[in-house]
All heavy atoms as an XYZ file, in Angstrom:
944
protein
N       0.838     -1.187      0.000
C       0.000      0.000      0.000
C       0.876      1.241      0.000
O       1.897      1.296      0.664
C      -0.910     -0.021      1.221
C      -1.782      1.177      1.347
S      -3.397      0.650      1.855
C      -4.399      1.696      0.887
N       0.466      2.237     -0.725
C       1.200      3.486     -0.858
C       1.055      4.330      0.405
O      -0.056      4.644      0.813
C       0.673      4.255     -2.069
C       1.230      5.638     -2.328
C       2.710      5.547     -2.655
C       0.495      6.288     -3.481
N       2.182      4.698      1.037
C       2.074      5.590      2.200
C       1.729      7.017      1.751
O       2.457      7.615      0.976
C       3.457      5.530      2.838
C       4.372      5.008      1.784
C       3.539      4.259      0.790
N       0.616      7.529      2.245
C       0.133      8.852      1.844
C       0.005      9.724      3.081
O      -0.584      9.326      4.078
C      -1.248      8.757      1.151
C      -1.745     10.135      0.755
C      -1.179      7.844     -0.053
N       0.578     10.925      2.994
C       0.445     11.909      4.063
C      -0.396     13.059      3.517
O      -0.014     13.701      2.540
C       1.812     12.421      4.498
C       1.742     13.494      5.554
C       3.118     14.073      5.862
O       4.133     13.601      5.393
N       3.117     15.119      6.651
N      -1.541     13.306      4.133
C      -2.443     14.366      3.688
C      -2.452     15.463      4.748
O      -2.682     15.195      5.919
C      -3.881     13.834      3.478
C      -4.810     14.961      3.070
C      -3.897     12.721      2.443
N      -2.170     16.696      4.309
C      -2.209     17.857      5.198
C      -3.213     18.849      4.638
O      -3.128     19.222      3.467
C      -0.818     18.516      5.292
O       0.141     17.539      5.698
C      -0.831     19.672      6.270
N      -4.153     19.251      5.481
C      -5.153     20.240      5.076
C      -4.994     21.437      5.996
O      -5.156     21.313      7.209
C      -6.565     19.648      5.153
C      -6.671     18.437      4.216
C      -7.602     20.702      4.806
C      -7.974     17.694      4.291
N      -4.651     22.600      5.400
C      -4.404     23.818      6.178
C      -5.438     24.886      5.850
O      -5.840     25.039      4.706
C      -3.027     24.391      5.836
C      -1.885     23.515      6.192
C      -0.581     24.225      5.885
N       0.521     23.303      6.017
C       1.587     23.288      5.263
N       1.722     24.165      4.301
N       2.531     22.401      5.458
N      -5.780     25.662      6.856
C      -6.660     26.823      6.692
C      -8.056     26.463      6.174
O      -8.761     27.316      5.650
C      -6.037     27.861      5.744
C      -4.643     28.275      6.178
O      -4.412     28.352      7.393
O      -3.790     28.505      5.301
N      -8.422     25.202      6.280
C      -9.723     24.730      5.836
C     -10.243     23.815      6.943
O      -9.469     23.031      7.492
C      -9.603     23.901      4.537
C      -8.863     24.661      3.445
C     -10.973     23.475      4.039
C      -8.476     23.802      2.262
N     -11.525     23.877      7.250
C     -12.046     22.889      8.205
C     -11.790     21.479      7.674
O     -12.073     21.189      6.507
C     -13.547     23.188      8.255
C     -13.679     24.587      7.763
C     -12.549     24.818      6.812
N     -11.207     20.626      8.498
C     -10.833     19.290      8.066
C     -12.070     18.488      7.658
O     -13.045     18.410      8.380
C     -10.082     18.566      9.178
C      -9.264     17.409      8.641
O      -9.338     17.074      7.469
N      -8.493     16.810      9.516
N     -12.013     17.931      6.478
C     -13.121     17.175      5.921
C     -12.677     15.743      5.660
O     -11.738     15.512      4.898
C     -13.576     17.831      4.616
O     -14.407     16.963      3.890
N     -13.339     14.799      6.284
C     -13.003     13.392      6.074
C     -13.294     12.979      4.634
O     -12.588     12.156      4.066
C     -13.802     12.507      7.053
C     -13.348     11.070      7.071
C     -11.908     10.922      7.543
O     -11.449     11.636      8.415
N     -11.193      9.992      6.941
N     -14.323     13.571      4.032
C     -14.661     13.260      2.641
C     -13.531     13.695      1.709
O     -13.133     12.946      0.817
C     -15.998     13.938      2.241
C     -16.295     13.734      0.769
C     -17.128     13.418      3.099
N     -13.009     14.898      1.923
C     -11.905     15.397      1.100
C     -10.672     14.530      1.292
O     -10.007     14.152      0.317
C     -11.589     16.857      1.458
C     -10.410     17.489      0.717
C     -10.632     17.471     -0.789
C     -10.178     18.911      1.214
N     -10.352     14.176      2.513
C      -9.174     13.342      2.772
C      -9.319     11.965      2.127
O      -8.376     11.449      1.530
C      -8.950     13.204      4.272
C      -7.643     12.524      4.597
C      -7.283     12.598      6.065
O      -7.731     13.524      6.764
O      -6.529     11.710      6.499
N     -10.496     11.370      2.203
C     -10.738     10.074      1.559
C     -10.609     10.192      0.048
O     -10.030      9.323     -0.609
C     -12.141      9.550      1.933
O     -12.207      9.434      3.353
C     -12.420      8.206      1.293
N     -11.115     11.276     -0.523
C     -11.015     11.532     -1.963
C      -9.544     11.602     -2.389
O      -9.149     11.005     -3.399
C     -11.745     12.838     -2.297
C     -11.716     13.216     -3.729
N     -12.415     12.531     -4.702
C     -11.057     14.219     -4.379
C     -12.186     13.091     -5.873
N     -11.372     14.126     -5.703
N      -8.724     12.300     -1.614
C      -7.296     12.434     -1.917
C      -6.606     11.081     -1.799
O      -5.782     10.711     -2.641
C      -6.651     13.486     -0.998
C      -7.163     14.884     -1.366
C      -5.138     13.420     -1.071
C      -6.809     15.963     -0.377
N      -6.918     10.313     -0.785
C      -6.303      8.990     -0.609
C      -6.691      8.039     -1.747
O      -5.866      7.258     -2.218
C      -6.681      8.402      0.743
C      -6.003      9.114      1.891
C      -6.247      8.438      3.234
N      -5.684      9.232      4.307
C      -4.394      9.288      4.613
N      -3.523      8.572      3.921
N      -3.971     10.047      5.608
N      -7.930      8.122     -2.220
C      -8.354      7.296     -3.358
C      -7.577      7.662     -4.615
O      -7.125      6.790     -5.363
C      -9.856      7.457     -3.615
C     -10.713      6.823     -2.523
O     -10.181      6.005     -1.732
O     -11.918      7.159     -2.455
N      -7.437      8.963     -4.857
C      -6.681      9.412     -6.028
C      -5.214      9.005     -5.919
O      -4.591      8.630     -6.913
C      -6.799     10.926     -6.201
C      -8.153     11.381     -6.645
C      -7.980     12.390     -7.737
C      -9.283     12.776     -8.344
N      -9.404     12.283     -9.689
N      -4.647      9.063     -4.718
C      -3.261      8.670     -4.504
C      -3.060      7.188     -4.785
O      -2.048      6.791     -5.372
C      -2.834      8.976     -3.068
O      -2.920     10.348     -2.809
N      -4.000      6.372     -4.372
C      -3.891      4.925     -4.594
C      -3.890      4.596     -6.082
O      -3.209      3.649     -6.515
C      -5.035      4.207     -3.894
N      -4.598      5.373     -6.881
C      -4.654      5.128     -8.321
C      -3.332      5.443     -9.023
O      -3.108      4.994    -10.147
C      -5.784      5.936     -8.949
C      -7.151      5.424     -8.538
C      -8.253      6.244     -9.143
C      -9.605      5.741     -8.648
N     -10.713      6.528     -9.169
N      -2.459      6.197     -8.374
C      -1.167      6.517     -8.986
C      -0.325      5.270     -9.220
O       0.523      5.249    -10.109
C      -0.389      7.501     -8.110
C      -0.960      8.910     -8.008
C      -0.152      9.737     -7.016
C      -0.996      9.588     -9.368
N      -0.552      4.231     -8.449
C       0.235      3.007     -8.607
C      -0.080      2.288     -9.921
O       0.668      1.408    -10.316
C       0.040      2.091     -7.411
C       0.704      2.671     -6.174
C       0.700      1.722     -5.003
O      -0.346      1.226     -4.624
N       1.865      1.496     -4.447
N      -1.152      2.670    -10.609
C      -1.432      2.106    -11.938
C      -0.400      2.603    -12.948
O      -0.130      1.920    -13.926
C      -2.832      2.489    -12.414
C      -3.928      1.873    -11.602
N      -4.147      0.515    -11.539
C      -4.865      2.429    -10.800
C      -5.169      0.262    -10.748
N      -5.621      1.416    -10.273
N       0.157      3.780    -12.715
C       1.134      4.356    -13.629
C       2.545      3.874    -13.327
O       3.359      3.709    -14.228
C       1.088      5.891    -13.559
C      -0.253      6.432    -13.971
C      -1.198      6.779    -13.018
C      -0.582      6.572    -15.310
C      -2.441      7.255    -13.398
C      -1.819      7.046    -15.695
C      -2.747      7.385    -14.735
O      -3.978      7.839    -15.109
N       2.846      3.674    -12.058
C       4.174      3.222    -11.647
C       4.037      2.628    -10.250
O       3.554      3.292     -9.334
C       5.160      4.399    -11.650
C       6.593      4.000    -11.455
C       7.283      3.323    -12.456
C       7.259      4.298    -10.282
C       8.602      2.958    -12.274
C       8.586      3.937    -10.100
C       9.244      3.266    -11.103
O      10.554      2.897    -10.932
N       4.452      1.383    -10.076
C       4.172      0.696     -8.812
C       5.306      0.745     -7.789
O       5.207      0.128     -6.739
C       3.755     -0.751     -9.065
C       4.812     -1.543     -9.809
O       5.784     -0.942    -10.280
O       4.648     -2.769     -9.916
N       6.359      1.499     -8.064
C       7.473      1.614     -7.116
C       7.525      2.995     -6.470
O       8.600      3.565     -6.289
C       8.807      1.315     -7.803
C       8.880     -0.076     -8.354
N       8.836     -1.191     -7.556
C       8.969     -0.526     -9.622
C       8.915     -2.279     -8.306
N       8.991     -1.892     -9.568
N       6.374      3.542     -6.115
C       6.305      4.847     -5.465
C       6.652      4.665     -3.999
O       6.104      3.802     -3.321
C       4.902      5.457     -5.609
C       4.562      5.650     -7.093
C       4.817      6.784     -4.857
C       3.126      6.042     -7.348
N       7.605      5.476     -3.508
C       8.036      5.368     -2.111
C       7.081      6.079     -1.158
O       6.753      5.550     -0.105
C       9.442      5.932     -1.942
C      10.460      5.143     -2.733
O      10.327      3.943     -2.915
N      11.477      5.829     -3.220
N       6.665      7.293     -1.506
C       5.754      8.033     -0.633
C       5.032      9.112     -1.432
O       5.476      9.507     -2.514
C       6.510      8.679      0.529
O       7.359      9.701      0.059
N       3.934      9.575     -0.858
C       3.128     10.624     -1.479
C       2.687     11.588     -0.387
O       2.124     11.157      0.627
C       1.916      9.999     -2.169
S       0.805     11.201     -2.929
N       2.969     12.876     -0.594
C       2.542     13.910      0.344
C       1.658     14.896     -0.409
O       2.048     15.398     -1.462
C       3.756     14.627      0.931
C       4.561     13.766      1.877
C       5.824     14.448      2.353
N       6.757     14.846      1.307
C       7.577     14.017      0.648
N       7.547     12.733      0.898
N       8.392     14.469     -0.259
N       0.481     15.158      0.144
C      -0.464     16.073     -0.486
C      -0.806     17.162      0.525
O      -1.169     16.862      1.662
C      -1.754     15.342     -0.928
C      -2.711     16.319     -1.602
C      -1.430     14.184     -1.850
N      -0.684     18.427      0.099
C      -1.024     19.559      0.953
C      -2.116     20.363      0.250
O      -1.960     20.750     -0.909
C       0.197     20.467      1.225
C      -0.200     21.670      2.063
C       1.314     19.682      1.888
N      -3.210     20.576      0.956
C      -4.301     21.417      0.457
C      -4.385     22.602      1.394
O      -4.455     22.436      2.615
C      -5.646     20.651      0.449
C      -6.756     21.556     -0.054
C      -5.551     19.397     -0.391
N      -4.349     23.817      0.830
C      -4.381     25.007      1.669
C      -5.017     26.171      0.928
O      -5.229     26.104     -0.274
C      -2.972     25.381      2.129
C      -2.033     25.736      0.999
C      -0.606     25.968      1.467
O      -0.386     26.061      2.684
O       0.271     26.052      0.614
N      -5.287     27.216      1.671
C      -5.769     28.464      1.093
C      -4.596     29.430      1.122
O      -4.254     29.952      2.179
C      -6.963     29.030      1.900
C      -7.423     30.352      1.300
C      -8.095     28.037      1.941
N      -3.945     29.650     -0.038
C      -2.835     30.608     -0.062
C      -3.349     32.011      0.257
O      -4.493     32.341     -0.030
C      -2.312     30.544     -1.498
C      -3.000     29.410     -2.150
C      -4.186     29.050     -1.325
N      -2.508     32.803      0.825
C      -2.892     34.173      1.199
C      -2.887     35.064     -0.030
O      -1.855     35.474     -0.514
C      -1.930     34.716      2.263
C      -1.893     33.892      3.522
C      -3.258     33.789      4.188
O      -4.003     34.751      4.246
N      -3.589     32.609      4.686
N      -4.064     35.333     -0.545
C      -4.226     36.209     -1.704
C      -5.118     37.364     -1.274
O      -6.297     37.172     -1.000
C      -4.891     35.459     -2.857
C      -4.129     34.261     -3.324
C      -3.507     34.567     -4.629
C      -2.842     33.292     -5.132
N      -1.886     33.494     -6.112
N      -4.566     38.526     -1.218
C      -5.330     39.677     -0.739
C      -6.177     40.321     -1.827
O      -7.098     41.053     -1.545
C      -4.379     40.720     -0.141
C      -3.618     40.192      1.030
N      -4.201     39.959      2.250
C      -2.326     39.820      1.160
C      -3.298     39.482      3.096
N      -2.157     39.386      2.455
N      -5.862     40.095     -3.098
C      -6.553     40.779     -4.179
C      -7.746     39.996     -4.713
O      -8.341     40.382     -5.693
C      -5.576     41.037     -5.323
C      -4.462     41.974     -4.940
C      -3.544     42.222     -6.096
C      -2.428     43.161     -5.697
N      -1.532     43.413     -6.802
N      -8.078     38.889     -4.102
C      -9.138     38.038     -4.624
C     -10.246     37.892     -3.598
O      -9.999     37.659     -2.431
C      -8.561     36.661     -4.976
C      -9.496     35.834     -5.774
N     -10.529     35.130     -5.224
C      -9.569     35.606     -7.109
C     -11.197     34.488     -6.167
N     -10.620     34.765     -7.318
N     -11.464     38.045     -4.057
C     -12.597     37.804     -3.166
C     -12.901     36.308     -3.188
O     -12.802     35.663     -4.218
C     -13.814     38.575     -3.637
C     -13.667     40.062     -3.487
C     -14.907     40.778     -3.986
O     -15.620     40.283     -4.824
N     -15.130     41.972     -3.456
N     -13.280     35.769     -2.075
C     -13.566     34.344     -2.013
C     -12.289     33.548     -1.788
O     -11.192     34.089     -1.747
N     -12.445     32.256     -1.663
C     -11.302     31.395     -1.375
C     -10.772     30.754     -2.647
O     -11.531     30.318     -3.500
C     -11.704     30.285     -0.408
C     -11.970     30.762      0.994
C     -12.258     29.573      1.887
C     -12.499     30.048      3.311
N     -12.800     28.926      4.205
N      -9.467     30.699     -2.725
C      -8.777     29.949     -3.764
C      -8.042     28.827     -3.038
O      -7.284     29.080     -2.100
C      -7.773     30.823     -4.536
C      -8.479     31.950     -5.284
C      -6.934     29.989     -5.482
C      -9.254     31.500     -6.495
N      -8.261     27.598     -3.469
C      -7.608     26.457     -2.846
C      -6.390     26.065     -3.665
O      -6.460     25.969     -4.885
C      -8.577     25.275     -2.757
C      -9.786     25.569     -1.922
C     -10.970     25.958     -2.508
C      -9.720     25.465     -0.543
C     -12.089     26.237     -1.749
C     -10.835     25.742      0.240
C     -12.019     26.130     -0.371
N      -5.284     25.855     -2.969
C      -4.053     25.431     -3.619
C      -3.719     24.003     -3.218
O      -3.966     23.592     -2.085
N      -3.158     23.246     -4.166
C      -2.789     21.858     -3.915
C      -1.345     21.651     -4.336
O      -0.934     22.086     -5.408
C      -3.710     20.886     -4.696
C      -3.297     19.440     -4.453
C      -5.156     21.085     -4.297
N      -0.594     20.973     -3.476
C       0.788     20.607     -3.777
C       0.916     19.112     -3.552
O       0.438     18.584     -2.551
C       1.758     21.350     -2.871
C       3.204     20.928     -3.070
C       4.128     21.608     -2.061
N       5.455     21.042     -2.132
C       6.458     21.567     -2.822
N       6.273     22.687     -3.490
N       7.639     20.993     -2.840
N       1.565     18.430     -4.501
C       1.805     16.989     -4.377
C       3.295     16.742     -4.523
O       3.911     17.191     -5.493
C       1.041     16.183     -5.450
C      -0.460     16.439     -5.346
C       1.353     14.692     -5.303
C      -1.270     15.806     -6.453
N       3.869     16.046     -3.550
C       5.267     15.598     -3.600
C       5.241     14.080     -3.665
O       4.741     13.429     -2.755
C       6.031     16.041     -2.347
C       6.153     17.544     -2.258
O       6.704     18.136     -3.195
O       5.697     18.111     -1.259
N       5.803     13.541     -4.738
C       5.811     12.103     -4.943
C       7.256     11.636     -4.977
O       8.046     12.122     -5.786
C       5.113     11.789     -6.268
C       4.529     10.430     -6.478
C       3.429     10.159     -5.480
C       3.980     10.323     -7.882
N       7.594     10.720     -4.100
C       8.955     10.199     -4.035
C       9.013      8.859     -4.759
O       8.300      7.920     -4.405
C       9.368     10.035     -2.573
O      10.640      9.466     -2.492
N       9.849      8.801     -5.792
C      10.074      7.572     -6.547
C      11.577      7.285     -6.532
O      12.362      8.177     -6.199
C       9.544      7.710     -7.997
C       8.042      7.823     -8.026
C      10.157      8.890     -8.710
N      12.006      6.082     -6.865
C      13.437      5.777     -6.816
C      14.272      6.744     -7.653
O      14.057      6.893     -8.847
C      13.515      4.356     -7.380
C      12.178      3.771     -7.092
C      11.212      4.911     -7.221
N      15.163      7.456     -6.985
C      16.080      8.353     -7.666
C      15.527      9.712     -8.043
O      16.218     10.492     -8.695
N      14.307     10.023     -7.662
C      13.733     11.299     -8.090
C      12.583     11.703     -7.182
O      11.943     10.876     -6.548
C      13.215     11.165     -9.528
C      12.866     12.475    -10.155
C      12.938     12.373    -11.649
C      12.512     13.690    -12.218
N      13.414     14.279    -13.103
N      12.318     13.002     -7.144
C      11.172     13.572     -6.427
C      10.330     14.301     -7.471
O      10.811     15.227     -8.132
C      11.666     14.541     -5.353
C      10.603     15.098     -4.478
C      10.251     14.184     -3.310
O      11.005     13.267     -3.010
O       9.179     14.417     -2.728
N       9.093     13.880     -7.655
C       8.190     14.545     -8.592
C       7.302     15.498     -7.800
O       6.763     15.122     -6.761
C       7.325     13.517     -9.327
C       8.078     12.424    -10.087
C       7.100     11.434    -10.688
C       8.969     13.015    -11.155
N       7.153     16.728     -8.298
C       6.427     17.758     -7.548
C       5.441     18.467     -8.461
O       5.778     18.838     -9.586
C       7.401     18.797     -6.944
C       6.639     19.897     -6.225
C       8.394     18.129     -6.020
N       4.231     18.652     -7.949
C       3.238     19.514     -8.587
C       2.896     20.570     -7.564
O       2.561     20.269     -6.423
C       1.970     18.726     -8.986
C       0.861     19.670     -9.394
C       2.282     17.768    -10.102
N       3.001     21.817     -7.974
C       2.791     22.928     -7.061
C       1.895     23.959     -7.749
O       1.866     24.042     -8.967
C       4.141     23.556     -6.702
C       4.060     24.400     -5.460
O       3.061     24.425     -4.759
N       5.131     25.102     -5.189
N       1.201     24.715     -6.971
C       0.434     25.855     -7.469
C      -0.769     25.476     -8.324
O      -1.153     26.215     -9.216
C       1.328     26.796     -8.292
C       2.515     27.320     -7.546
C       2.125     28.441     -6.661
C       3.383     29.028     -6.031
N       3.162     30.053     -5.110
N      -1.362     24.328     -8.105
C      -2.633     24.030     -8.770
C      -3.718     24.665     -7.926
O      -3.957     24.270     -6.787
C      -2.853     22.523     -8.919
C      -1.939     21.879     -9.918
C      -2.194     22.437    -11.298
C      -1.225     21.864    -12.301
N      -1.366     22.424    -13.614
N      -4.358     25.693     -8.460
C      -5.322     26.475     -7.684
C      -6.660     26.560     -8.398
O      -6.717     26.601     -9.625
C      -4.784     27.880     -7.439
C      -3.502     27.891     -6.635
C      -2.931     29.282     -6.454
O      -3.322     30.197     -7.204
O      -2.097     29.447     -5.562
N      -7.713     26.594     -7.590
C      -9.053     26.772     -8.119
C      -9.977     27.180     -6.977
O      -9.652     26.961     -5.813
C      -9.553     25.471     -8.761
C     -10.719     25.712     -9.697
O     -11.770     26.191     -9.294
N     -10.512     25.389    -10.961
N     -11.129     27.743     -7.324
C     -12.101     28.114     -6.299
C     -12.809     26.889     -5.724
O     -13.359     26.941     -4.645
C     -13.125     29.088     -6.871
C     -12.533     30.441     -7.169
C     -13.538     31.412     -7.754
O     -14.703     31.017     -7.986
O     -13.154     32.569     -7.980
N     -12.815     25.796     -6.462
C     -13.398     24.534     -6.001
C     -12.251     23.613     -5.604
O     -11.390     23.283     -6.425
C     -14.233     23.910     -7.119
C     -14.959     22.649     -6.686
O     -14.481     21.962     -5.759
O     -15.995     22.342     -7.287
N     -12.229     23.183     -4.354
C     -11.125     22.370     -3.854
C     -11.015     21.048     -4.611
O      -9.909     20.561     -4.869
C     -11.241     22.156     -2.323
C     -12.420     21.286     -1.966
C      -9.953     21.577     -1.759
N     -12.128     20.474     -5.018
C     -12.092     19.192     -5.726
C     -11.529     19.341     -7.140
O     -10.849     18.450     -7.636
C     -13.484     18.547     -5.745
C     -13.890     18.057     -4.380
C     -14.698     18.827     -3.561
C     -13.428     16.838     -3.895
C     -15.049     18.392     -2.296
C     -13.779     16.396     -2.630
C     -14.578     17.173     -1.835
O     -14.918     16.743     -0.575
N     -11.792     20.465     -7.777
C     -11.198     20.726     -9.098
C      -9.695     20.934     -8.957
O      -8.910     20.432     -9.763
C     -11.876     21.922     -9.786
C     -13.318     21.557    -10.139
C     -11.110     22.347    -11.034
C     -14.132     22.696    -10.703
N      -9.269     21.662     -7.934
C      -7.836     21.869     -7.702
C      -7.138     20.528     -7.456
O      -6.053     20.279     -7.989
C      -7.630     22.817     -6.522
N      -7.760     19.656     -6.672
C      -7.191     18.323     -6.411
C      -7.123     17.527     -7.710
O      -6.103     16.906     -8.022
C      -8.019     17.572     -5.342
C      -7.644     16.105     -5.276
C      -7.849     18.234     -3.982
N      -8.193     17.541     -8.481
C      -8.223     16.806     -9.753
C      -7.112     17.268    -10.691
O      -6.388     16.455    -11.272
C      -9.581     16.982    -10.434
C      -9.691     16.199    -11.745
C     -10.951     16.538    -12.490
N     -10.835     17.917    -12.995
C     -11.865     18.673    -13.330
N     -13.097     18.223    -13.200
N     -11.680     19.893    -13.788
N      -6.963     18.586    -10.841
C      -5.938     19.121    -11.740
C      -4.532     18.767    -11.258
O      -3.653     18.454    -12.063
C      -6.094     20.638    -11.875
C      -7.375     21.058    -12.562
C      -7.511     20.505    -13.966
O      -6.523     20.524    -14.726
O      -8.611     20.026    -14.305
N      -4.314     18.815     -9.956
C      -2.999     18.461     -9.411
C      -2.688     16.995     -9.676
O      -1.561     16.647    -10.061
C      -2.950     18.765     -7.917
N      -3.663     16.127     -9.499
C      -3.421     14.704     -9.746
C      -3.241     14.414    -11.230
O      -2.445     13.543    -11.593
C      -4.517     13.837     -9.114
C      -4.227     13.516     -7.678
C      -4.782     14.269     -6.660
C      -3.360     12.481     -7.343
C      -4.496     13.993     -5.329
C      -3.067     12.198     -6.013
C      -3.631     12.953     -5.010
N      -3.932     15.136    -12.111
C      -3.695     14.958    -13.550
C      -2.251     15.324    -13.891
O      -1.586     14.627    -14.662
C      -4.657     15.808    -14.375
C      -6.021     15.218    -14.523
N      -6.266     13.935    -14.935
C      -7.238     15.765    -14.303
C      -7.561     13.700    -14.959
N      -8.180     14.807    -14.567
N      -1.770     16.411    -13.319
C      -0.400     16.850    -13.598
C       0.623     15.848    -13.074
O       1.604     15.530    -13.761
C      -0.163     18.231    -12.979
N       0.415     15.306    -11.869
C       1.381     14.352    -11.322
C       1.309     13.026    -12.083
O       2.328     12.349    -12.253
C       1.208     14.156     -9.791
C       2.492     13.598     -9.164
C       0.061     13.255     -9.460
C       3.609     14.558     -9.064
N       0.128     12.666    -12.585
C       0.009     11.452    -13.394
C       0.834     11.567    -14.673
O       1.501     10.610    -15.069
C      -1.460     11.187    -13.750
C      -2.281     10.683    -12.593
C      -3.783     10.720    -12.864
O      -4.197     11.055    -14.015
O      -4.548     10.428    -11.927
N       0.784     12.736    -15.321
C       1.581     12.944    -16.541
C       3.069     12.839    -16.242
O       3.825     12.208    -16.993
C       1.247     14.297    -17.171
C      -0.117     14.323    -17.824
C      -0.324     15.587    -18.645
N      -0.229     16.811    -17.858
C      -1.242     17.384    -17.226
N      -2.436     16.831    -17.271
N      -1.076     18.501    -16.560
N       3.509     13.452    -15.133
C       4.920     13.368    -14.759
C       5.316     11.922    -14.466
O       6.393     11.471    -14.858
C       5.206     14.227    -13.522
C       5.235     15.693    -13.771
C       5.668     16.454    -12.532
O       6.437     15.963    -11.721
N       5.166     17.672    -12.388
N       4.453     11.206    -13.768
C       4.742      9.829    -13.399
C       4.791      8.924    -14.624
O       5.645      8.040    -14.715
C       3.688      9.336    -12.403
C       3.985      8.065    -11.641
C       5.311      8.159    -10.885
C       2.856      7.768    -10.668
N       3.907      9.147    -15.592
C       3.940      8.367    -16.831
C       5.256      8.579    -17.572
O       5.870      7.627    -18.047
C       2.781      8.758    -17.745
C       1.457      8.163    -17.355
C       0.348      8.593    -18.294
O       0.327      9.776    -18.730
O      -0.500      7.741    -18.603
N       5.704      9.830    -17.673
C       6.971     10.127    -18.355
C       8.141      9.492    -17.615
O       9.039      8.927    -18.233
C       7.179     11.638    -18.464
C       6.286     12.295    -19.471
C       6.539     13.787    -19.520
C       5.573     14.465    -20.456
N       5.775     15.916    -20.500
N       8.123      9.578    -16.298
C       9.186      8.975    -15.496
C       9.215      7.457    -15.702
O      10.283      6.873    -15.918
C       8.979      9.311    -14.015
C       9.941      8.597    -13.099
C      11.237      9.070    -12.923
C       9.558      7.445    -12.425
C      12.125      8.414    -12.093
C      10.437      6.787    -11.594
C      11.723      7.274    -11.434
O      12.601      6.600    -10.615
N       8.055      6.827    -15.668
C       7.978      5.370    -15.839
C       8.462      4.954    -17.225
O       9.163      3.941    -17.370
C       6.552      4.886    -15.603
N       8.110      5.718    -18.253
C       8.569      5.413    -19.612
C      10.091      5.485    -19.700
O      10.728      4.629    -20.315
C       7.950      6.383    -20.618
C       6.491      6.130    -20.889
C       5.863      7.191    -21.765
O       6.553      8.171    -22.151
O       4.658      7.061    -22.055
N      10.683      6.501    -19.090
C      12.145      6.621    -19.109
C      12.798      5.479    -18.353
O      13.829      4.956    -18.781
C      12.583      7.965    -18.530
C      12.472      9.082    -19.561
C      13.027     10.383    -19.023
N      11.845     11.197    -18.726
C      11.630     11.841    -17.611
N      12.507     11.817    -16.653
N      10.538     12.536    -17.425
N      12.225      5.078    -17.225
C      12.787      3.979    -16.431
C      12.731      2.652    -17.190
O      13.624      1.831    -17.078
C      12.050      3.831    -15.103
C      12.288      4.930    -14.110
C      13.641      4.866    -13.510
N      13.742      3.745    -12.586
C      14.622      3.647    -11.623
N      15.488      4.609    -11.446
N      14.657      2.610    -10.849
N      11.657      2.459    -17.955
C      11.509      1.221    -18.731
C      12.306      1.276    -20.030
O      12.491      0.256    -20.678
C      10.038      0.990    -19.065
C       9.208      0.517    -17.914
C       7.837      0.059    -18.378
N       7.162      1.041    -19.200
C       6.234      1.890    -18.775
N       5.880      1.887    -17.516
N       5.669      2.732    -19.598
N      12.714      2.452    -20.432
C      13.430      2.605    -21.695
C      12.503      2.760    -22.882
O      12.906      2.557    -24.019
N      11.261      3.122    -22.641
C      10.279      3.304    -23.711
C      10.358      4.717    -24.266
O       9.392      5.464    -24.240
C       8.855      3.064    -23.197
C       8.629      1.647    -22.757
O       9.450      0.790    -23.106
O       7.632      1.396    -22.066
N      11.500      5.109    -24.786
C      11.655      6.452    -25.335
C      11.248      6.409    -26.794
O      11.708      5.571    -27.564
C      13.114      6.944    -25.186
C      13.274      8.325    -25.787
C      13.516      6.924    -23.729
N      10.378      7.307    -27.179
C       9.888      7.325    -28.552
C      10.942      7.923    -29.479
O      11.594      8.907    -29.156
C       8.613      8.159    -28.640
C       7.471      7.569    -27.863
C       6.254      8.450    -28.002
C       5.110      7.902    -27.184
N       3.936      8.763    -27.240
N      11.071      7.329    -30.647
C      11.963      7.870    -31.663
C      11.168      8.821    -32.547
O      10.037      8.528    -32.927
C      12.556      6.745    -32.512
C      13.456      5.759    -31.770
C      13.859      4.635    -32.699
C      14.677      6.464    -31.220
N      11.781      9.937    -32.904
C      11.115     10.901    -33.759
C      11.174     10.441    -35.207
O      12.062      9.688    -35.603
C      11.767     12.280    -33.624
C      11.581     12.869    -32.257
N      10.396     13.401    -31.851
C      12.426     12.978    -31.196
C      10.499     13.824    -30.609
N      11.732     13.579    -30.183
N      10.273     10.898    -36.019
C      10.202     10.511    -37.419
C      11.487     10.871    -38.161
O      11.896     10.175    -39.071
C       8.992     11.187    -38.094
C       8.757     10.745    -39.528
C       8.439      9.265    -39.649
O       7.816      8.681    -38.768
N       8.884      8.643    -40.718
N      12.162     11.941    -37.776
C      13.394     12.371    -38.427
C      14.453     11.276    -38.387
O      15.232     11.120    -39.311
C      13.946     13.624    -37.740
C      13.028     14.797    -37.831
C      13.480     15.939    -36.916
O      14.453     15.755    -36.176
O      12.849     16.999    -36.951
N      14.500     10.486    -37.332
C      15.475      9.413    -37.210
C      15.304      8.384    -38.312
O      16.264      7.830    -38.820
C      15.345      8.713    -35.844
O      15.534      9.645    -34.819
N      14.071      8.109    -38.706
C      13.811      7.130    -39.748
C      14.070      7.708    -41.140
O      14.451      7.009    -42.049
C      12.359      6.634    -39.675
C      12.073      5.883    -38.402
C      11.239      6.393    -37.439
C      12.674      4.646    -38.159
C      10.983      5.712    -36.273
C      12.427      3.953    -36.993
C      11.582      4.485    -36.035
N      13.869      9.008    -41.291
C      14.075      9.662    -42.581
C      15.544      9.733    -42.954
O      15.875      9.768    -44.128
C      13.484     11.070    -42.579
C      11.962     11.054    -42.457
O      11.366      9.993    -42.757
O      11.392     12.085    -42.055
N      16.437      9.739    -42.021
C      17.874      9.893    -42.290
C      18.511      8.582    -42.723
O      19.617      8.575    -43.218
C      18.586     10.422    -41.044
C      18.173     11.829    -40.702
C      18.818     12.300    -39.412
O      19.500     11.551    -38.730
N      18.593     13.565    -39.075
N      17.847      7.465    -42.546
C      18.445      6.155    -42.886
C      18.455      5.894    -44.341
O      17.939      6.306    -45.213
C      17.676      5.035    -42.182
C      17.877      5.103    -40.692
C      17.099      4.008    -39.977
O      16.407      3.212    -40.625
O      17.186      3.959    -38.760
């Protein structure tokens, strides 16, 4: 099981939100199954020029030999901010997994030169 640390700051703690984040974190193992740890921080950054709340999400994912980070995913809806942050970390994790497996795509130019 993936060790997940969830921190929620400046927001009333919601068990539903924490469960949602843990479910999304567990799905990351479909992209790469050697994840060492996952840290997710949800907070309200201090923005004085904006009315209403903007939620920010940061994800730190530790994999062998590298730390993948998504920072500054913000939205007025906390669930949209979480979704966007996880989409971004999934893309990074897919690229990392492809490089680890050696699945580097060759560009068409390489075939044209032969």
